[in-house]
C-alpha positions as CSV (number, residue, x, y, z in Angstrom):
1,M,56.5,-65.8,33.1
2,Q,60.0,-67.3,33.6
3,N,63.1,-66.2,35.5
4,H,66.4,-67.7,36.7
5,R,68.4,-67.4,39.9
6,L,72.0,-68.4,40.6
7,V,72.6,-70.0,44.1
8,L,75.5,-68.2,45.7
9,P,77.5,-69.0,48.9
10,Q,75.5,-66.5,50.9
11,H,72.3,-68.5,50.2
12,L,73.6,-71.6,51.9
13,N,73.1,-73.0,55.3
14,H,76.0,-74.4,57.5
15,Y,75.6,-77.8,55.8
16,G,76.2,-76.3,52.3
17,F,72.6,-76.5,51.1
18,L,70.3,-73.7,50.0
19,F,68.3,-72.2,52.9
20,G,64.6,-72.9,52.3
21,G,63.8,-69.3,53.3
22,Y,65.7,-68.0,50.2
23,L,63.8,-70.3,47.9
24,L,60.5,-69.2,49.5
25,M,61.4,-65.5,49.1
26,W,62.3,-66.1,45.4
27,V,59.0,-68.0,44.8
28,D,57.1,-65.1,46.4
29,E,59.0,-62.6,44.4
30,M,58.3,-64.5,41.2
31,A,54.5,-64.6,41.9
32,W,54.6,-60.9,42.6
33,L,56.5,-60.1,39.4
34,A,53.9,-62.2,37.4
35,A,51.0,-60.3,39.1
36,S,52.6,-56.9,38.6
37,H,53.2,-57.8,34.9
38,D,49.6,-59.0,34.4
39,Y,48.0,-56.1,36.3
40,P,50.2,-53.0,35.8
41,D,49.8,-50.1,38.3
42,C,48.3,-52.5,40.9
43,K,49.8,-53.1,44.4
44,F,49.9,-56.7,45.6
45,V,50.7,-58.4,48.9
46,T,51.1,-62.1,49.4
47,V,48.3,-63.8,51.5
48,G,49.4,-67.4,51.2
49,M,51.2,-70.4,49.7
50,D,49.3,-73.6,49.3
51,A,52.1,-76.0,50.3
52,V,55.7,-76.0,51.2
53,E,57.6,-79.2,50.5
54,F,61.2,-79.1,49.3
55,K,61.6,-82.1,46.9
56,K,65.3,-81.9,46.2
57,S,68.3,-80.3,47.9
58,V,70.2,-77.5,46.1
59,R,73.9,-76.7,46.2
60,E,76.0,-73.7,45.4
61,G,76.3,-72.9,41.7
62,S,72.9,-74.3,40.8
63,I,70.9,-72.3,38.3
64,L,67.3,-72.4,39.3
65,E,64.5,-71.8,36.7
66,F,61.3,-70.3,38.0
67,T,58.0,-70.5,36.1
68,A,54.8,-68.7,37.2
69,D,51.4,-69.3,35.5
70,K,48.1,-67.7,36.6
71,I,45.7,-70.4,37.7
72,R,42.9,-68.5,39.4
73,Q,41.5,-64.9,39.6
74,G,39.0,-63.7,42.1
75,E,37.5,-60.4,42.8
76,T,40.5,-59.0,44.7
77,S,43.0,-61.8,44.5
78,V,45.0,-63.8,42.0
79,T,46.8,-67.1,42.3
80,Y,49.9,-68.3,40.4
81,S,51.4,-71.7,40.2
82,V,55.1,-71.4,40.7
83,I,57.4,-74.2,39.7
84,V,61.1,-74.3,40.4
85,R,63.4,-76.6,38.3
86,R,67.1,-77.4,38.2
87,D,68.3,-79.1,35.0
88,D,64.6,-79.9,34.0
89,E,64.0,-81.6,37.4
90,E,61.3,-80.1,39.6
91,I,62.6,-79.3,43.0
92,F,59.7,-77.2,44.4
93,S,56.2,-76.1,43.5
94,T,53.4,-74.3,45.1
95,A,50.4,-72.0,44.5
96,V,50.9,-68.4,45.7
97,T,47.9,-66.1,46.2
98,L,48.3,-62.4,46.2
99,V,45.6,-59.7,46.9
100,R,45.4,-56.2,45.5
101,V,45.6,-53.5,48.1
102,D,45.4,-49.7,48.1
103,S,47.9,-47.4,49.8
104,E,46.2,-48.1,53.2
105,G,46.5,-51.8,52.8
106,E,42.8,-52.3,52.2
107,K,41.7,-54.9,49.5
108,Q,40.7,-53.5,46.1
109,C,39.0,-55.1,43.2
110,L,41.2,-56.3,40.3
111,P,40.7,-54.6,37.0
112,I,38.7,-56.6,34.5
């Protein structure tokens, strides 16, 4: 799955660079979108990201490309590799694991 995001002034810190928290939120959202697309009618919550290392800084006006690919499926969880690029240059990547939950927040098995 692929998506894009425009970096706007409200996403910047006081030095004029993208706040890392916004990037992490968008990465989390991208993984959730991919899981929700792959498993319709399932509820997911994020349980972890493998690593957080910002490889390049990002300025206002940048268009970021997000790509999510499923890399692992367990009984109740699924993991996606999420890569963020700007102009074909990788600026961030991580693996995001989500778990399927019911309305009470309890783990549920993924459909086969």
